[in-house]
N, C-alpha and C positions, 0 to 999 in steps of 0.2 A: 504494500500500500504506500502511496506517495506521502511525503511529509505534510503536504497541504491537507490531504485526506485525514491523516492522523490528528492534525491540529483541529480540524472541524469536529471530529469525533470527541476529542478531549473537551472542546468547548460545549458540546451538547451535554456531556456528563458532569459538567462543572457545577458544584454546589457551593454557594457562598456560606461561609461560617461567620456570622457576625461577631463582633467583639463581645467578650464576656464581661466587660467592665460595666460598672454602674454609670449612670448618666453624668454625674459630677466628675468622676475620674476620667471618663471618656472626653469630656469637654476640656479638662485640664491637659490631657495628652494632645488634643487637637490644637490648643493654644500654644503649647510648647513646640509642637511641630511647626506651626505657622511662624513662631518667633525664630526658630532655627533656620527656616527657609529664608526669612527676611534678612537674618544676619549673614547668611551665605551670599545673598545677592548684594548686600551692603559691602561685604569684604571684597567681592569681585569688583564692584564699582570702585572701591578705594584702590585696588591694585592697578586698574587702568588709569586712574587719576594720578597715582604715584608715577607711573611710567611717563605720562604726558607732562607732568610738572617737572620731572627730572630732565626730560628732553628740552623743555623750555629753558631750564637753568643752564644746560650745556650751550644752548644757543646764545644766552646772555653772556656766558663765559667767553665765547668766541668774540662776540661784539665788543665786550669790555676790553679784551686783549687787543683787538684790532685798533680800538680807539686810544688805547694806552700803549701803543707799540714802542714808545721810547722808555717806558718804565719796566725794565727787565725783571725787577724784583716782584712787581705786581703780576706780571705775566707768569712768573715761576709759581707764585702763590696760587694763582688761578688754576694752573696745571695740577698742582697737588690737591687743590680743592675738588677738582673734577674726579680725581681718583677716590677721595674720601666720599664724595657724593654718590658715586656708583656703588661703592661698598655698602653705604647706608641704605640706599634704595633697594639693593638686593636683599639686605637683611629685613627690611620692612615688607617686601614682597613675600618672603618666606614666612614671616610672622602672620601675615594675612592668610597665607596658604594653610598654616597650622590651625588658625582660627576656623577656616572652612572645614578642615578635616575633623576638628572637634565637634562642630555643629552637625556634620554628616554622621558622625558616630552616634550623636544623640538621636538623630532621626532613625537610624538603624535600630536603636534600642526601642524607640517608641513604636516603630512599625510592627514589632513582634506582638503588640497588643491590639492591633487593628484588624479589620476583617480580612479574610482570605482574598476577597475581590480586590481590596486595596493593594495587598502584597502582589497579587498577580499582575495588576496594571503597572505597579512600580517596577516589576522585574522585566518589563518590555525592554528596557535599556539595562544591560548588565552593569554591575558595580565595577567590573574590570574595565569596561569601555568608558564609563564615567571617569574613573581614575586616570585612564590613558589620556582622555581629553584634558582633564584638569592639569596634569603635570606637563603635558605637551605645551599648553598655553603658558605655564609658568616658565618653562625652559625658553620659549620664544620671547617672553617679556625680558628675562634676564639677558638673553642674547642681544636683543635690541639695545638694552642699556649698556652692555659691554662694548658693542659696536659704536654707539654714540660717544662713549668715553674715549675710545680709541681715536675716532675721527676728531673729536674736540681737542684732545691732547696733541694729535699730529698737527693740526692747524696752529695751535698755540706754540708748539715747538718750532714751527717755521717762522714765527714772529720773533723768536729770541735771537 
């Protein structure tokens, strides 16, 4: 029997088992679930804003260095500042990623107490695939920041 046929038969025999929690506890879990989802989205938004703000500061570093091309000490300081900036930004990105991981773990714990229908719909996208996407994006963000630091410091070095 084809995979599509098996899935259709499984769907026909699916019986939803509702949550065994009382109304108040169920409402608390849903509230916690919503708060965790909101926190994850907030942390992702902060990650992108961190990347954007860091890129703007690199642009400002280049502009200040160009305008102060006669002050080699300032240019040197801006080069070192760029290195410290990228390290700090990467640390912040990793902190936001850890925050997202913790919120995801809370959701996983909460899901165990929700209906089987909820868990079945949630499992449409595997956790492994979600983690792959999350960490691929983190690596991309870090790579962009490292490349920007390299470009910024290369331009600054040419001004010395």
